[in-house]
Every structure is written in structure tokens, then in C-alpha cells.
N, C-alpha and C positions, 0 to 999 in steps of 0.2 A: 502494502499498500502505498502514498505518496499525498502528499499535501499541497498541490498545486492552488498557490496565490496570485490574482491578479489584482492588483491599483488600478483605478482609473481615474482620469480626472473628469471624462467625460463622460458622466452621469448617463448618458441618454443611451452610450452604447453598451451599459451594463443589459439591459435586458432584449438585447440580440444574442447576445451571449448567451446570456442567460437558455434563451430557445432554442439556440443552436447545438449547446452541449448535451443538454434536454435529449436534442433526439436522437444526439451520438451516445445515448446510452450514462449518462454522469445525474446519475440517483439523486443528491440532494447539494445545497451546498451551504454555507451561511454569507450574507451580506452584511455588512457595517457602513456607518458612516465613518466621514476622516479629515481629518485636516493636515498639513503636511508642517514637517519644522518652522520651516521660516515663515509661516502664519504664525505659528504660538510662540517664535519667538522677537517677532514684531510685536505683541501684543505685551512681550514683558519691559516692563518702564525700567526696569536694572538694567536693561542693553541697547545704552546710549549711540552704538554705531547702528541701529534700525529706527533712528529719530525720524532721518530726513526719509526712510522706506515709511515708515508708519502713517507722513503727513501724507505723503501722496497715495498708499493704498485706504487711505480713510476714505473715498468719497466712489472709490471702486469694491465694485461687486469682491464679497470673498472666493476666493475657491476650496470646495471640497470636494473631497473625490470617493469613491468609494471601493470597498475592500470586500474581496469574493472568496473565497476559503472554501475549497472543494476536495474532501479525500475520496481518491481515484486511486482503480485499481491499479499494477505496474504497467500490463498491454493496452490503458487507456490514454498513457498520461501524451506518448508522444501525438495522437489525434487532438487531444484536449490543444494541449499547445498551439499546433498548426491553424486551428479554431480559431481558438484567441488571435495570432498571425495576419488570419485573413480578414479579419475584422476591424481588428486596428495597426496601426505603424506603428511599433513602440520603438522603431526609433527616430521617428520624431521628438524634437525635445518638448518636454514638458508633459507628454501625452499619458504616459502609466509605465508602471514594471510589472513583470511577472518573474516568479522562480516556482519549482518546486523543492521542496525538501521527504528527505526519507521519514519514513514514519515506523520506527520500531514496535509499539503496542497502540491497538486501537481498541478501545472497548463500546459499544452503544449500534453500532450502527444498522442490528439487526441480522439480518438474512444477506 
């Protein structure tokens, strides 16, 4: 088993990715809302180097992201990764990231 993690800045793409992965046999996942480290640093008053950025960003829409996590079988990993790469160009800056981690123990997946 492996954990596929997809973090996307464009939240609208997540629905399409979820539908496609479900069609390919990915049975479930967990979707979380998040924000990047830069956004959090800008909110910290004690970090003076972000003061200029903070003043610029006050009027702009704050960027959030979605974090999707899927526990999938080893044989599903390549197809799932390729599906995500077909639907979003992760080589573009500030788009998102995807990674896979091995799972040595899992419980609660059912059959």
C-alpha cells in the first residue's frame, strides 16, 4: 500500500481529479483545506521581512489549497500519478505538488 498525496492551488481541478481516480478504481480519499507556509508567515507580525508583502497582499484574495490523500494499492500508483499529471501541469510554478509515501501499516480500510 502507498499514500498518494496531491496538493493543488486550483481547487476547481480537484473535483475532476477525484471523479477520474474513482473511475480508475481508487475507492476513497480524504480532502483537506490548507494554506501555504508563505501565507502563514505573512500573517505573523513578528516576521518583519514580510511587512511589505503583507501590505501588498492585504487587498488581494488569499490563496488556499486542497490536500488530497489516497491510500492505494501498489499496482494503482503509476496510473493514479499519470491521471493527475494529465489533468494538471505540476511543472508550472505555484500549481501544486504530488508525492507518494510507502505505507508499512494500515488499518480501517475494510476489505
